N, C-alpha and C positions, 0 to 999 in steps of 0.2 A: 161433799164432792170427792174428798180423798177416798172414801170407801167405794165410790162408784168406779174409780179407776181400777182398784184392786179387784172388784167384782167382774169388770170387763176382761181383765187379764185372766182371771180364773175361768170365766165362761169360755174364752178363746181356747184355753188349754183343754177344757172338757170337750169342746166341739172337735178339736183336732184328735183327741184320744178316741172319742166315740166313732168318728169317721174312720180312723185307722183300724179300730177293732172291727167295724162293719166291713171294711175293705179286706181285712185279713180273713174274716168269715167267708165272704164271697169268693175270695181266692182259694180257700180250702175246698170249695166245691168244684174247682177245675180238675179235670183228670190229669194225673201225673204219669209220665212215661219214664223219666229218669231224673237225676238230681238237677240238671240244668235243661229246662224245657220251657214251654210257653208260659208256665206258671211261675218261673223263677223270678223274673223282674217284678211282677205284681207282689210276690211275697216280700221281696226286698223293700219295695215302696211302702207296703202296708206296715212292715216292721219299723221303717224309718218314721212313718207318721205316728205310730204308737210311742216311739221313743221321744219324738218332738212334743207330743201331747203331754207326756209325763214331765219332760223338762219344763214346758210352759207352766204346768200346774205347780211344779216346785218353785219356779221363779215367781209365780203369782203369790204363792204362800208367803214369800219373804219380800214381796214388793212394798216399797216405801215411795209413795208418790212425791213428786217435787212440789215445793210450794209454788203457788201461782205467781207469775211475774207479770209485769206490765205488757210484755210483748210475747207473742207465740214463737217458740223456737222451732217447732216442727210444723211444716206446712206440706200439704199433699199437692203434688204436681199432677193434676187431673189430665192434662194434655199428654204427659208421658205415660200415664196409666192407660189411657185410651189408645195411644199409639201401640203400646205393648200388646194390649188385647187384640187390636186389629192385626198385628203381625202374627200372633199365635193362631188366630182364626184363619188367616190367609195361608199360613204354613200347613195347617192341618187340611184345609180344603184342597190345596194344590199338590200335596205330597204324592198322592196316588198317580197323578198325571205327569208331573215333572220329575218325581223321584226323590228319594231321601237324600242322596249326596248333594245334588244341586240345591234343593230347597233348604237343606240345613246350612249350607254355605251362605245362601242369600238371606235366610232368617238371621243367622248369627251376625252377619255384617250389618244388616239393618238395625238389629237390636243394640249392637255396640254403638252405632251412631246415635240412636235415640238416647242411650244411657250416658253418653259422653257429656260431661258438664259443659254448659255454654261458654264458660271461661277457658276451657281447654281446646286445643286444636285436635281435630279428628285425625287419628293416625291410621290411614287407610292401609298402608303396607302391613303394619302389625296386625290389624284387624283381619286382613285377608289371610295372613299366615295362620293365625289362630283358628279362623273359621274353616279353612281348607284342611288343616291338620286334624282338628276335632272331628269334622265330618268323616274324613278317611279312617281315622282310628275307630270311631264308633261303628261305621259301616263294616269294616273288616273284622272287628271283634264279633259283631253279631253274625257275620257270614261264616267265619272260620272257627271261632271259639264256641259259639252257641249253636252253630249250624242252622241259623235262621236267616231267611232272606228278607231284607227290608225292600220296599218298593224302589226299583231302579229307574222307572219312568223313561225319560228321554235317552238314558244311557244304555237301553236294552237293544244292543245291535247283534 
């Protein structure tokens, strides 16, 4: 059983690395116009995936599984996972119509609430400040630094 955990960790690293390399190859097929263009972010993401794959392989190589104990320390909260998947699907589906700034604020707020532990109080003020600030910074960065327009949706006056 201990060997199985190490094999799973190694397989995960290999999958991430192969996916990153495939993504990097596909990104290299995009036409380039300048150093920061539509292919810039895919190159960054592909590179990050490759680095994470290598780091996962390195961690798997030195992985020492824990001895089994009477109770499981890690449990998967499937309800949270399903809520997160639903939020991501809704975010992607509605972004074109509602727009990046509004959808990003709504998505981040909802995701923060979903990820807040049950034992903690939801801090709506802090979550709102973080969501609005993040959405604005990302939108303005893409608009003015990268000269790329994200969907504005309802804010198109």
